[in-house]
N, C-alpha and C positions, 0 to 999 in steps of 0.2 A: 322359154329360154333354149336354145337347141346347143347343140355340140355337132356341128356337120358332118365332122370326121368319124365319129364313133355313130352315130345316126347313119349313115352307109355304111359301116360297117356289120352293123343290125341288120339291115335289110339286105344284104351279100349272105349274110349268115345267120340264118334266124334261128337257128335249133343253138346256138353259142352261149349259155348262161354266163360263160365269163365275160361275154364282151358285154352284155346288162349288167352287170356288176358292177362294172367300171363307171359305164353309164351313170348307175346308183351312185357310185362315188362322187363324180362329177358333178350330179347335180346337187347333193349335197354340200360340197366344196363351193356352189355357186347360189347360194339360198334359197334351192328349191327341194324345201325338205321333203316335202309331201308326195310330189312325184315321185322323189327318189324310198319314200319309202312304201309307194303303191309297186314300182320294182323287187323289192327286197322281200315284201310279202305273199308275192305271187309264187316268186320262186323257190319260198320257204315251204309254201303249201303245197306246189309241185313237185315237193321231193320228200314229203309226208308217207309213210307206207299205206298202203291200201288198209280200210279198217277191217277187221275178221269177220266182223259181224255186219252185211251189206244193211240190217235194218235195222244198226244201231249208229246213229250221227256221236263221231270224235269233238267232245265240246274244243278241243282245240283248234279243230277244222270251223268249228262254228265260231269262235271268236277273232280266225285270220279273215273269215268270209266277210264277218261282219265290218272289219276294221276296211276290207277293200271295197265294199260297197258304198260305205261312207266317204271314203276318199272320190270315188268314181261319181258317186253323186252331189259332191261338193264341189268340183272341180268340170262343168260342163265341156268346157273348152279343149279337157284333153279329149272326148269322145265328139269334137267337129271335123267331120272329114269333107272333101269336095262331092257334090254330087255327079254322079256319072250314071251314065243310064243303064238301067237294066242289074244295076250294082245295088246291094243294101247291105251297109256295114253294120258289123257285130253278129247279123243272123246266125244261129244253130249250139251259140252258146250262154252262158251266162254272164253277168256281170259285164254286159253292154259288148260282150265277144272280146274283154280284155284278158290275158294269158299273159304271166311272164313281168307284166308291165306295160303292154304293150298291144293293140288294136291285132287281134290273130284270127279271125273269122269272117267271112262275106257270104251272101247268099245272092246269087248269081242265076237271073234271070233269062233260060236263053242259051244255046249255045255261041251265039252272036256275040253277046253281051262277054262271054267269056273269053273268046278269041280277041276279041278287039279292044275290050277295057281291063283285061288283068294284067297288062303291061302297066297300069298307071296304079291298078290296084298296088301291087309288087314296088312299084317306085313310093307309095306314099306311105306305108305300115308293115312290117313284117307278117303277114299272113301268109300261114300254112293250113287252112281249112277254109273250103267252098260248099258250100249247099246248094246244090242244082235243083231249077224248078225249069217245067215247062222244057224238059230237053228229052226228044223222043232219038229212035239207035241212030239216025245221020247225024243228030246232035253231038249223040258219045261218039261216035265215029270221030266226027271234027276233034272233039276234045283229046280223045286219044292220038291223034298227031300234032296236037300243042304244044310247042317245048316252055309254055305254061305250067302244064301237070306237072313238067320234072317240079317246081318249086313249091307240090302240094305236098303235105302227111297226110292229109283226112281229107277223102270227098266223098260226100253223100249224095246219090241219086234216089233218094227213098221216096217215093209215091210216082216217082217219072212212069211215065208210059215207057216204059224200054224194056228190052229181053235177052234171047241169046245173042243179037248182032251186038247190040251195046256189050256184050259181058264177054265175046271174042274181042273185041276192038281194045280194050281194057287190058284185056289177057296177056294180047300177042303185042302189047305196047312196050317199047324199053324207057319211055316215057314216067311209067309206073311205079319203076326200083324203087324211089325214094316214099313210096306210099304206107303209112302206117296202118291205118283204118280205108276199108273201102265199104260204102253200103249201098245195099240192092234191096234196102226194107219195102216189100209191098208192092214191087214190080212184077216183070212178067218172065222171068229166066227160069227154063226149064233145062232140061237132062245135056243139051247140047251147050247151052252156056258155062253151065256149073263143070262140064268137065272140061272146059276150055280151062277156065281159072284153075281146076285141082291140076290141071297140066303145065301151068303158064310158066316159062323160063324167065319172067322178069319180076313176078310178083314173089314179095319176101314169105316166107313158111312163119313168120312169125306174124304177118297179115291178121287184123281183127276184121274178120270178113261176117257182115251180117246177111243173109239171106232168107231171114225167116217171110212168111208171106209169100213166098215164091213156089211154081207146082213142080218140085224138086224130086225125081225117085228116088227109091231106097238107093240104089247102086251107084247112081253121081251123089249121095249124102254121102254114103262110106267112102268115096274118093276125095271128096272136102276135106272129111276129116284125117285120112290117111295123109296127105299135105300139107293140113293147117291146124290140127289137134283139136285141143280146147278152144283156141281162138277164133274157128268159124261157129257160128249159129244160124242152123238151118232147122225147119220144123220137123218133128218125126213122123213116122206115117198117120199117125192117129190124130196131131195137130194137124196135117195136111188135109186130113177127111173132114174136117170141122166148118163144113161150107165158108171156104176164106171169102173175104171181102173181095168183090166184082167190081174191077174199074170201069161201070158205068156210070152216065153221066150225073146219076144222083152222087154216086161215090167221088167225084171230082168237085163236085161243091163240098160233101161232107170233108173231104182234105181241105179244102181252101180253109173252111172254118178253123180245122182243128191245126192249121198250119197261123193264123190268126191267134189262137187259144196258146198253143206252145210256145209262142213268140210272148206274146204277154205275159205268160208265164215265166219264163227265163228270163227276161230284161226287170220286172217288178216284184216277183212273189218274195217270200221271206226265205234268208238263208238257210233256215232250219227244216223249211220244206222238204220233204221226199218224192214227193209224187203228187199225183190229181186226180181225180178218178170224176168221169161223168156219164149217168147214164140215162137214158130215156127206154121206159118197158111198160108193157104193158102191166096192169097188177090189178086184181080183180079186189072191186069194191072204190077202188080211185075215181075221181070224179073223170066223166068221158072215159070210162078205162084206162087211162094214162096217169102214168106217175113219174115223175120227173125229178130227178135227183141230179141240179145242176153242176154243184162243183163240193166235193169232197177232198180236203188236202189232208195227206200225210205227211205225218212226223211230230217231233217234240213241239207243242205248243202252237200247234196251229189248228186254230179255230175258226171259225168263222168269221169274228173279228176283225182277225187278220188278213183275211182277202183283201187282196189289192184290189180298190174300184174297176180296175182295167181288166185285170183278170175276170173278178167279177160280170164285166159287160160282156165281156167274149164268150164268156159261158154262156151267161145268157142269150146271147144271139144264134149263138150254135143250137142251145136246146129249141129256142124256138124255129130254127131249119128243120130241127127234128120231127117237131109235133104236124107242122104245119107241111112239109114236102115227103116226111117220110112216117105219118100218122104214129110211130111209135110200134109200128107192127113188121116183123116181126118184133123190129126193136135194132138197137145200137150200144156196144158199148165201149165205150174207148179209157184206156186208162194212159198216164205217162208219168215215168218216173225218171229217173237222172241216174247218169249211167257214170264210172270211175269217171271219167275222161272229161264229165262235167258237162257233157249234151245232154239233151234230153230223147229218151225213147218213146215213143206213140205205138201202142197197142188198139188197133179197130178191129171189134167183133162184130158180128150181127149174133142176135139172140132168138135161139127156137121159141115160139109162142110158148112151147112146153114149158121151158126154164125157165120164163120170166117171171 
């Protein structure tokens, strides 16, 4: 059962909690108690203050998340959306991509999918988050001029083969004004792109900007911190000097496997899980000189028995890829951790043989 007028209002104003509360009231009055409950639980979760200790899970947050996940699993019809070319519903967020009781995020494969399909996305769900894949500098420039960009609050280009031109295009776009977060994690943004972001007339000073894993010099890092303060994440000179992951064909394959694992983790892992670590490395005395630690989930009560089969399968496929194509030398370590906004952060690094 739907209320067309309220549904339309939420699509047009996805930032309004008041509209979602009114919709929850209407659902409850019309026999849709569990759908109403989902909206109220997620609004309550969004208003919870961040934990003082990021390594400690709030029991109340755990309780809310368990209820949310149970509702979403009990009602797969809520997660049924039309198939659109290049669009993956719910990618990049936990709880099947739901936030505030409605689907909030999509994965977008390529700039053409963004420019041709996002209109239909916004007509279907109050999406505010887009995770881009297979986008280069030219594609980023197209996205920067698309009116659909202004509908987004969170944009990720993590692992995309983009660099200074993409950063400059988004920094100079008046359509990027509404962004609350922008991720260039493990891209190719250098000093020119970083300076453009720091000098942007349109990006908010409160923007959560992730530029880790990019070749940015100290002067540009300083400019970014002066503009965005603690909201910018950029590697220190010491971190930049630690043999950063190269975007060669091997690494592009690695990224694909990492994405598969991250998606499986976000959709199926227990709510109390805080992170995941996968390591393939050389270890003296191990068979064939290779030691594989496939999955290690971090968090309260995260025993191996609690690992979802889909997560275990994706991690095993990743480990097999490392062993057969990477040989484990010098080795790769990947860590994933849940961020305060509910998304998953992926850190991938090569290990020196000496430290493996």
